[in-house]
Backbone as JSON, one array per atom type, in Angstrom:
{
  "sequence": "XXXXXXXXXXXXXXXXXXXXXXXXXXXXXXXXXXXXXXXXXXXXXXXXXXXXXXXXXXXXXXXXXXXX",
  "N": [[-2.85, 10.99, -45.81], [-0.57, 12.88, -44.03], [-0.43, 14.25, -40.8], [1.2, 16.96, -40.04], [1.09, 18.86, -38.06], [0.75, 17.64, -35.62], [3.27, 16.73, -34.98], [4.54, 18.93, -33.98], [3.52, 19.36, -31.51], [3.55, 19.67, -27.94], [3.69, 17.51, -25.24], [2.06, 17.71, -22.2], [1.75, 17.23, -18.67], [-1.34, 16.33, -16.99], [-2.86, 18.82, -15.07], [-2.52, 18.94, -11.51], [-3.67, 19.25, -8.21], [-2.44, 18.1, -6.15], [0.37, 17.92, -4.18], [3.79, 16.74, -4.0], [4.46, 16.25, -1.34], [1.91, 15.94, -0.2], [1.1, 13.68, -1.56], [2.9, 11.78, -0.5], [2.07, 11.82, 2.18], [-0.56, 10.82, 2.0], [-0.01, 8.28, 0.92], [1.48, 7.16, 3.03], [-0.47, 7.09, 5.02], [-2.27, 5.3, 3.84], [-0.66, 3.01, 3.78], [-0.41, 2.5, 6.53], [-3.1, 1.98, 7.18], [-3.5, -0.37, 5.68], [-1.69, -2.07, 6.96], [-2.81, -2.28, 9.52], [-5.2, -3.53, 8.81], [-4.26, -6.02, 7.87], [-3.45, -7.04, 10.28], [-5.82, -7.58, 11.42], [-7.12, -5.51, 12.61], [-9.17, -2.58, 12.87], [-8.99, 0.55, 11.33], [-9.66, 3.77, 12.53], [-9.75, 5.81, 10.72], [-10.44, 4.56, 8.31], [-12.93, 3.54, 8.79], [-16.07, 2.5, 7.81], [-15.66, 2.84, 5.08], [-15.5, 0.48, 3.45], [-18.1, -0.54, 3.71], [-19.57, 1.58, 2.63], [-18.6, 1.61, 0.01], [-19.53, -0.83, -0.85], [-22.19, -0.34, -0.76], [-23.68, -0.86, 1.51], [-24.48, 0.69, 3.63], [-26.75, 2.95, 5.19], [-27.91, 6.26, 5.16], [-28.15, 8.08, 8.15], [-30.42, 10.13, 9.16], [-31.41, 12.85, 11.12], [-33.9, 14.93, 12.49], [-34.93, 16.18, 10.09], [-35.89, 18.87, 8.18], [-38.25, 20.39, 6.13], [-37.67, 23.06, 4.22], [-39.26, 25.23, 2.55]],
  "CA": [[-2.35, 12.33, -45.57], [0.14, 12.97, -42.76], [-0.73, 15.47, -40.04], [2.47, 17.49, -39.54], [0.83, 19.7, -36.89], [0.9, 16.81, -34.42], [4.7, 16.6, -34.68], [4.98, 20.14, -33.29], [2.84, 19.46, -30.22], [4.28, 19.32, -26.73], [2.87, 16.78, -24.29], [2.19, 18.23, -20.84], [0.95, 16.42, -17.73], [-2.62, 16.89, -16.53], [-2.62, 19.57, -13.82], [-2.97, 18.3, -10.28], [-3.5, 20.09, -7.03], [-1.74, 17.3, -5.15], [1.82, 18.1, -4.16], [4.55, 15.52, -3.67], [4.33, 16.04, 0.11], [0.57, 15.42, 0.03], [1.1, 12.31, -2.07], [3.61, 10.95, 0.5], [1.22, 11.73, 3.37], [-1.66, 9.9, 1.68], [0.59, 6.95, 0.77], [1.83, 6.69, 4.37], [-1.73, 6.78, 5.68], [-2.78, 4.06, 3.23], [0.2, 1.91, 4.24], [-0.79, 2.21, 7.91], [-4.42, 1.35, 7.14], [-3.33, -1.74, 5.19], [-1.0, -2.83, 8.0], [-3.81, -2.58, 10.55], [-6.14, -4.5, 8.25], [-3.59, -7.33, 7.87], [-3.4, -7.49, 11.67], [-7.19, -7.81, 11.86], [-7.59, -4.33, 13.34], [-9.83, -1.58, 12.04], [-8.51, 1.9, 11.57], [-10.75, 4.74, 12.64], [-9.72, 6.57, 9.47], [-11.09, 3.79, 7.24], [-14.21, 3.0, 9.23], [-17.22, 2.78, 6.96], [-15.33, 2.9, 3.65], [-15.88, -0.76, 2.77], [-19.56, -0.62, 3.66], [-20.05, 2.6, 1.68], [-18.25, 1.17, -1.35], [-20.39, -1.96, -1.17], [-23.57, 0.11, -0.71], [-24.35, -1.53, 2.62], [-24.85, 1.63, 4.68], [-27.83, 3.88, 4.93], [-27.74, 7.51, 5.87], [-28.95, 8.24, 9.36], [-30.79, 11.53, 9.23], [-32.22, 13.24, 12.26], [-34.44, 16.28, 12.45], [-35.0, 16.7, 8.73], [-36.91, 19.9, 8.08], [-38.5, 20.86, 4.78], [-37.66, 24.52, 4.2], [-39.67, 25.73, 1.23]],
  "C": [[-1.76, 12.39, -44.16], [-0.18, 14.3, -42.1], [0.56, 15.98, -39.4], [2.28, 18.36, -38.3], [1.04, 18.9, -35.61], [2.36, 16.67, -34.02], [5.21, 17.78, -33.87], [4.37, 20.28, -31.89], [3.76, 19.03, -29.09], [3.33, 18.65, -25.76], [3.14, 17.35, -22.9], [1.33, 17.37, -19.92], [-0.36, 17.12, -17.37], [-2.36, 17.61, -15.21], [-3.2, 18.84, -12.62], [-2.73, 19.24, -9.12], [-2.72, 19.36, -5.94], [-0.23, 17.5, -5.26], [2.5, 16.78, -3.83], [4.44, 15.21, -2.18], [2.96, 15.46, 0.45], [0.48, 13.97, -0.43], [1.78, 11.37, -1.07], [2.76, 10.76, 1.75], [0.08, 10.73, 3.15], [-1.14, 8.47, 1.58], [0.91, 6.34, 2.14], [0.57, 6.29, 5.14], [-2.32, 5.48, 5.15], [-1.97, 2.85, 3.69], [-0.18, 1.5, 5.67], [-2.14, 1.5, 7.96], [-4.32, -0.1, 6.69], [-2.66, -2.63, 6.24], [-1.99, -3.23, 9.09], [-4.8, -3.63, 10.06], [-5.54, -5.9, 8.23], [-3.53, -7.92, 9.27], [-4.8, -7.76, 12.24], [-7.78, -6.66, 12.65], [-8.26, -3.37, 12.35], [-9.25, -0.22, 12.35], [-9.71, 2.84, 11.62], [-10.89, 5.54, 11.35], [-10.5, 5.88, 8.37], [-12.49, 3.32, 7.59], [-15.35, 3.45, 8.32], [-16.93, 2.81, 5.47], [-15.78, 1.66, 2.9], [-17.39, -0.86, 2.62], [-20.12, 0.38, 2.65], [-19.77, 2.17, 0.25], [-19.14, 0.02, -1.8], [-21.87, -1.58, -1.17], [-24.36, -0.48, 0.43], [-24.8, -0.58, 3.72], [-26.0, 2.5, 4.23], [-27.56, 5.14, 5.73], [-28.66, 7.55, 7.08], [-29.23, 9.73, 9.52], [-31.67, 11.78, 10.44], [-32.68, 14.67, 12.05], [-34.42, 16.89, 11.06], [-36.17, 17.67, 8.65], [-37.03, 20.36, 6.65], [-38.62, 22.38, 4.82], [-37.99, 25.02, 2.82], [-39.58, 27.22, 1.16]]
}
């Protein structure tokens, strides 16, 4: 049995809050981070990302108070 209802459907993109300008800004930032990494330099923006992704960092909490 053929489903004719599907032929009448319109495909729409998934909504995104990211604008084209934001996409370019993020892409430019990523390009700079990769350039610094190739040069053996660390970018302040990326600091800690690799360790966090690998699960190598632990949270450093100070003055934790239990407020019941």
